[in-house]
N, C-alpha and C positions, 0 to 999 in steps of 0.2 A: 504494499499500501504508500508507503513513504517513496518509493520511487517513482510513483504518478502525483504524491502530494508534494509539489514543491514547495510550496512555503510553508510545510509540515502543520497548519489551521486544522488536521483531522479530516478534510473534505478536499475531494476532486472535483474541479470545475471542469466544462468545457473547455474552457482554456488551456489548462491544465491536462485533461485528456488528448487535446487538438497535438501539443507539444509531443507527446509520449506516442502518437499513435503516426507523427509525420518523423519522427528518428528512426521508427520502424518501417518508414518506406510508404505509407498509405496516405492518402491526402483527403479526408471527409471532411466535408461540407459543413458548417457552424450546425447547419437543420440535423446532419445526420450526426455530430456531436453529441447536441442535445438528447436526440432520439435514442442512442445508448442510455445515454444517464436516466433518463424515464422510465426506463425499462426496470432500472435497481434502484431508483429512487424512493426509498422506503416510506420518508417522511415528505416526499413531495415540496420540499425546498430547494429541487436544482440543480443538488448537488448530491454525490458520493458521498456518504457519511462510514466513517468507523466508529464501529459501536465500543 
C-alpha cells in the first residue's frame, strides 16, 4: 500500500494511482482511474483507504 500512497496519508488518490499505473507502462484516463477507485472505495470518499 505504501508504494501507492506517495504522501503517506493512508489514502490512495486517483493522482497517486495514475502515477503508479504510468510507471508500469499504462496510460489510464482520469475517468478510468476514478472507476478503478470507485470499485474498491468502501466509504465513498473518492480514495482507497488503508484500514
